[in-house]
C-alpha positions in Angstrom: 92.2 131.2 85.8 94.7 131.8 88.6 98.0 133.3 87.7 101.3 132.2 89.3 101.7 135.8 90.5 98.6 135.4 92.8 100.7 133.2 95.1 102.4 136.3 96.7 99.4 136.8 99.0 98.4 135.0 102.2 95.6 132.4 102.2 93.4 130.8 104.9 91.1 127.8 105.0 89.7 125.2 107.3 91.8 122.1 107.1 89.5 119.7 108.9 86.3 118.1 107.5 82.9 119.9 108.0 80.7 118.8 110.8 80.9 118.7 114.6 84.1 117.5 116.2 86.2 118.2 119.3 88.9 120.1 117.3 88.9 122.1 114.2 92.2 123.2 112.4 92.6 126.3 110.3 95.6 126.9 108.2 97.3 130.2 107.0 100.1 130.3 104.5 101.9 133.2 102.9 104.4 136.0 103.8 101.9 137.6 106.2 100.6 134.4 107.8 102.5 134.9 111.1 101.8 138.6 111.2 98.0 138.0 110.7 98.0 135.3 113.4 100.0 137.5 115.8 97.5 140.4 115.4 94.6 138.2 116.7 96.5 136.0 119.2 96.7 137.4 122.7 99.5 137.0 125.3 102.5 136.1 123.1 104.5 137.7 120.3 104.3 135.0 117.6 106.7 136.9 115.3 109.5 136.4 117.8 108.9 132.7 118.4 111.0 130.0 116.7 109.7 127.7 114.0 108.1 124.4 114.8 106.7 125.5 118.2 103.2 125.3 119.8 101.6 128.2 121.7 98.4 128.2 123.8 96.4 131.4 124.0 93.3 133.4 123.1 92.0 134.4 119.7 90.4 137.9 120.0 88.7 140.2 117.6 88.5 143.8 118.9 87.2 143.2 122.4 85.5 139.9 121.6 87.2 136.7 122.8 86.5 134.0 120.1 88.2 130.9 121.5 91.1 129.5 123.4 93.4 127.8 120.8 96.7 126.1 120.2 98.8 127.8 117.5 101.5 125.9 115.5 104.3 127.9 113.8 106.2 126.7 110.7 108.5 129.3 109.3 109.7 129.2 105.7 111.2 127.3 104.0 110.7 124.4 106.5 107.0 124.1 106.1 104.5 122.1 103.9 104.1 125.0 101.4 107.6 126.4 101.7 106.1 129.6 103.0 105.3 130.8 106.5 102.5 128.5 107.8 100.4 128.9 110.9 97.9 126.3 112.0 95.3 127.2 114.5 93.7 124.4 116.5 90.4 125.6 118.0 87.2 124.0 119.3 85.3 122.1 116.6 82.2 124.5 116.5 81.6 125.6 113.0 80.6 129.0 114.4 84.1 129.4 116.0 85.9 128.2 112.9 84.0 130.6 110.7 84.6 133.6 113.1 88.4 132.9 113.0 88.3 132.6 109.2 86.4 135.9 109.0 88.9 137.8 111.3 91.9 136.4 109.3 90.3 137.7 106.1 89.7 141.1 107.8 93.4 141.2 108.7 94.5 140.7 105.0 94.2 137.0 104.2 92.0 135.6 101.5 90.1 132.3 101.4 92.1 129.5 99.8 91.0 127.8 96.6 90.8 124.0 96.4 94.3 122.4 96.6 96.0 125.8 96.8 98.3 124.8 99.8 99.6 121.8 97.9 99.9 123.9 94.7 102.1 126.3 96.5 104.1 123.4 97.9 104.6 122.3 94.2 105.5 125.8 93.0 108.0 126.2 95.8 109.7 123.0 95.0 108.6 121.1 98.1 106.9 118.4 96.0 106.9 117.5 92.3 103.6 117.1 90.5 103.3 113.3 91.0 103.8 113.7 94.7 101.2 116.5 94.9 98.7 114.3 93.1 99.5 111.5 95.5 98.5 113.8 98.4 95.0 114.0 97.0 95.0 110.2 96.4 96.0 109.6 100.0 93.3 111.9 101.4 90.7 110.1 99.2 92.0 106.6 100.0 89.3 104.3 101.4 91.2 101.0 101.5 94.5 99.8 102.8 95.7 99.1 99.2 94.9 102.6 98.0 96.6 104.1 101.1 99.8 102.1 100.6 99.9 103.0 96.9 99.3 106.7 97.5 101.8 106.9 100.3 104.5 105.2 98.2 104.0 107.8 95.5 103.8 110.7 97.9 107.1 109.7 99.4 108.7 109.9 95.9 108.8 106.3 94.8 107.4 107.0 91.3 109.3 110.4 91.1 112.6 108.8 91.9 112.3 106.3 89.0 111.5 109.1 86.6 114.2 111.3 88.0 116.9 108.7 87.5 115.8 108.1 83.9 115.7 111.9 83.2 119.2 112.5 84.6 120.7 109.7 82.5 118.9 110.9 79.3 120.0 114.5 80.0 123.6 113.3 80.3 123.5 111.5 76.9 121.6 114.4 75.3 124.3 116.8 76.4 127.1 114.6 75.1 125.4 114.0 71.8 124.8 117.8 71.3 128.4 118.4 72.3 129.4 116.1 69.4 127.5 118.4 67.0 129.9 121.2 68.0 132.8 119.0 66.8 131.0 117.6 63.8 134.0 118.4 61.6 136.3 116.2 63.7 134.2 113.0 63.6 134.4 112.4 67.4 131.9 110.6 69.7 131.5 111.7 73.3 128.4 109.6 73.9 129.0 105.9 74.2 126.3 104.5 71.9 126.4 101.1 73.5 125.7 102.6 77.0 122.9 104.6 75.6 121.4 101.6 73.9 121.5 99.6 77.2 120.0 102.6 79.0 117.1 102.8 76.5 116.5 99.0 76.8 116.4 99.2 80.6 114.1 102.3 80.4 111.7 100.4 78.1 111.4 97.6 80.5 110.8 100.0 83.4 108.2 102.0 81.4 106.4 98.8 80.3 106.3 97.6 83.9 104.7 100.9 85.0 102.2 100.8 82.2 101.2 97.2 83.1 100.8 98.3 86.7 98.0 100.7 85.7 95.5 97.9 85.4 96.1 97.0 89.1 96.2 100.7 90.0 92.8 101.2 88.4 91.5 98.3 90.5 93.0 99.8 93.7 91.5 103.2 92.9 88.1 102.3 91.6 87.4 98.8 92.9 86.5 95.6 91.1 83.2 94.4 89.7 82.5 90.7 90.5 79.5 89.1 88.8 78.1 86.0 90.4 76.3 84.1 87.7 74.9 80.6 87.2 71.7 78.7 86.7 68.6 79.2 88.9 68.8 77.7 92.4 72.6 77.3 92.2 72.9 79.3 95.5 74.1 82.7 94.1 72.2 84.8 96.7 73.3 82.5 99.5 76.9 83.0 98.3 76.5 86.8 98.3 75.1 86.6 101.9 78.0 84.4 102.9 80.6 86.7 101.4 79.0 89.7 103.1 78.4 87.7 106.3 74.9 89.1 106.4 71.4 88.3 105.0 71.4 90.9 102.2 69.7 88.9 99.4 66.4 86.9 99.7 67.0 83.2 99.7 64.5 80.4 99.0 64.3 77.0 97.5 62.2 78.4 94.6 64.2 78.6 91.4 64.2 82.2 90.0 63.7 84.0 93.3 66.2 86.7 92.2 64.7 88.6 89.3 67.0 91.7 89.3 70.6 92.3 90.1 71.7 93.1 93.7 75.0 95.0 94.2 76.9 95.2 97.4 80.5 96.5 98.2 82.9 94.5 100.3 86.5 95.2 101.4 88.7 92.1 101.0 92.4 92.5 102.0 92.3 96.3 101.4 90.6 96.2 98.0 87.0 97.2 97.3 84.9 94.6 95.4 81.5 95.3 94.1 79.6 92.0 94.3 76.7 91.6 91.8 74.2 88.9 92.5 72.4 88.1 89.2 69.2 86.4 88.1 69.6 82.7 87.2 70.5 82.2 83.6 68.0 80.0 81.7 65.5 80.3 78.9 62.2 81.6 80.2 58.8 82.5 78.8 58.2 84.9 81.7 58.9 88.4 80.5 60.1 89.8 83.8 62.5 86.8 84.3 63.8 87.1 80.8 64.7 90.8 81.4 66.5 89.7 84.5 68.4 87.0 82.6 69.5 89.6 80.0 70.7 92.0 82.7 72.7 89.1 84.2 74.4 88.5 80.8 75.2 92.2 80.6 76.8 92.2 84.0 78.8 89.2 83.0 80.1 91.0 80.0 81.2 94.1 81.9 82.5 92.5 85.1 86.2 92.4 85.9 85.8 88.9 87.4 83.1 86.3 86.9 82.2 83.8 89.5 80.4 80.9 87.8 78.5 79.1 90.5 76.8 75.7 89.9 75.1 73.1 91.9 77.7 70.3 92.0 74.9 67.7 92.8 73.0 68.4 89.6 75.5 69.7 87.0 77.7 67.3 85.0 81.4 67.6 84.2 80.5 68.1 80.5 78.2 71.0 81.3 80.9 72.8 83.3 83.5 72.2 80.6 81.2 73.9 78.2 80.6 76.9 80.5 84.4 77.1 81.0 84.9 77.3 77.3 82.3 80.1 77.0 84.1 82.1 79.6 87.5 81.5 78.0 86.2 82.6 74.6 84.9 85.8 76.2 88.4 86.4 77.6 87.1 86.9 81.1 88.8 86.3 84.4 86.7 83.7 86.1 86.5 81.3 89.0 84.5 78.1 88.8 82.7 77.3 92.0 80.9 74.1 92.8 78.3 74.8 95.5 76.4 72.6 97.9 79.4 70.6 99.0 77.4 69.7 102.2 75.1 67.5 100.0 77.9 65.4 98.5 81.0 63.5 99.8 84.5 64.2 98.6 84.9 60.9 96.7 81.8 61.4 94.6 83.0 65.0 93.7 86.5 63.7 92.7 84.9 61.1 90.4 82.4 63.5 88.9 84.7 66.5 88.2 88.0 64.8 87.5 91.0 67.2 86.8 88.8 70.3 86.7 90.1 73.6 88.3 87.0 74.0 90.6 86.7 75.3 94.1 84.0 73.4 96.0 82.2 75.2 98.7 79.0 75.2 100.8 77.6 78.7 100.7 75.0 77.7 103.2 77.5 76.4 105.7 80.2 79.0 104.8 82.6 76.1 103.9 85.7 77.4 102.0 84.2 80.9 101.6 87.5 82.4 102.9 89.4 80.4 100.3 87.1 81.9 97.6 87.9 85.4 99.0 91.6 84.8 98.6 91.2 83.6 95.1 89.2 86.7 94.2 92.0 88.9 95.5 94.6 86.8 93.7 92.8 87.2 90.4 93.4 91.0 90.4 96.6 91.5 92.3 98.8 88.4 91.6 100.4 89.3 95.0 101.7 92.6 93.6 100.5 95.0 96.3 103.1 95.9 98.9 104.8 99.0 100.2 107.8 98.7 97.8 105.9 98.3 94.5 105.3 101.4 92.3 101.8 101.2 91.0 100.3 103.8 88.5 96.8 104.9 89.4 96.6 108.2 87.5 95.4 108.2 83.9 97.4 111.4 83.2 100.6 109.5 84.2 99.5 106.5 82.1 99.0 108.6 79.0 102.3 110.3 79.4 104.1 107.0 80.0 102.7 105.7 76.7 104.3 108.6 74.9 107.5 108.0 76.8 107.5 104.4 75.6 107.0 105.5 72.0 109.9 107.9 72.3 112.2 105.3 73.7 111.3 103.0 70.8 112.1 105.8 68.4 115.5 106.4 70.1 116.4 102.7 70.0 115.3 102.4 66.3 117.5 105.5 65.6 120.5 103.8 67.2 119.8 100.6 65.2 119.6 102.6 62.0 122.7 104.7 62.9 120.9 107.9 62.2 122.8 111.2 62.8 123.4 112.5 66.3 121.2 115.6 65.9 118.2 113.4 65.1 118.9 111.1 68.1 119.1 114.3 70.3 115.7 115.4 69.0 114.2 112.0 70.0 115.8 112.2 73.5 114.5 115.8 74.0 111.0 114.5 73.1 111.3 111.8 75.7 112.5 114.3 78.3 109.5 116.5 77.5 107.1 113.8 78.3 109.0 112.9 81.5 108.8 116.6 82.5 105.0 116.6 81.9 104.5 113.9 84.5 106.7 115.5 87.2 105.6 119.0 86.5 109.0 120.3 85.2 107.1 121.1 82.0 103.6 122.4 82.6 101.2 125.4 82.2 98.8 127.3 84.4 95.7 125.7 82.8 97.0 122.2 83.6 97.9 123.1 87.2 94.5 124.7 87.7 92.7 121.6 86.5 94.8 119.2 88.6 94.5 121.2 91.9 90.9 122.1 91.4 90.1 118.4 92.2 91.7 118.8 95.7 89.7 119.6 98.8 89.9 123.1 100.2 92.4 123.3 103.0 95.0 121.0 101.4 
């Protein structure tokens, strides 16, 4: 386990991904960062240079020229970590990068551990813990939605909400505890009505954040979408249409798909895992029966179910029955009538009167874009934008659940008119859980666990 005292030294790491590239960036941070860089950088005294400046020169070890580089200086406290930081931009050769790392270590630096630069930024008050975790989320973001969410949290959107609540609770806690010093005089410094209104508003905010976690989980991990239906309904054709490529084998023979086929697609910044399943029907064929059972399993575990049917051969009564099955399973689903190209609009309206069905032709790609929009709407309800605060971290979610319980206890205590010292205890408990999220209350083990999941160099 790394002790907080270990952060008095200087660290070095490669900040760019492994592999061949035009440029590689190495980062030094610590009280000797500029001194170490200056000892290997030729032609200019870096110690005497102002912060936030760039310098071109040679990196040299003894008499060996390693590379021509650009050095960026960031003097404390105006740097990412709050310490002196030097970034060396060299040519992208892994040999060059490793040589510069080695010479920095020879001069007194040590190799950084995963996430140690960001951990130092947190410990030096440049970021709170939620912002630090958002840095890792931003690096790992692979869709537009995950990028937006991580950037909003990194810029302090979530932190600001918690900070405002914490400041207001601290104020009331101080006033209530002040009352305890004047308990013999029967005075009230804390306005109970204002506190009650604050707790009510805080409960609403906390519940909104908790509810956002479902969407946050979708943004972070993607959505499973199972395409199910009877044989020859066109499920594989629909998968190919959504992907805009011939991924699944298509034929007129019912039961062509015997096993599930999974592909990932990015729709409006969200990853969807599309699962083409075997046609659902009773079969005496052992292999097909296994495929049908796997289809049913996928339906049960999917986040969204697309029930696809052949609108030329299915009746309104059959689709109503399938709809009831999906409703009873409490699944998010979309009813899709396929093979629109084989029927005219009047016949469809007569056959499926007042049914919430999207009619498409997977073969002709008719209305496939409308289906994509409906899939997105099923999981987002239009909630993804730059201003919304969305919880994606399970640690935050668990702490928010505890905060919500504490708020309920405070409100119940106010309703029951319990003594001020007990209300103060409930408020302190709520403040504790708020501090756990932002990192105002933490321990070394927790920090080591959180930052160990970061990449080295960040």
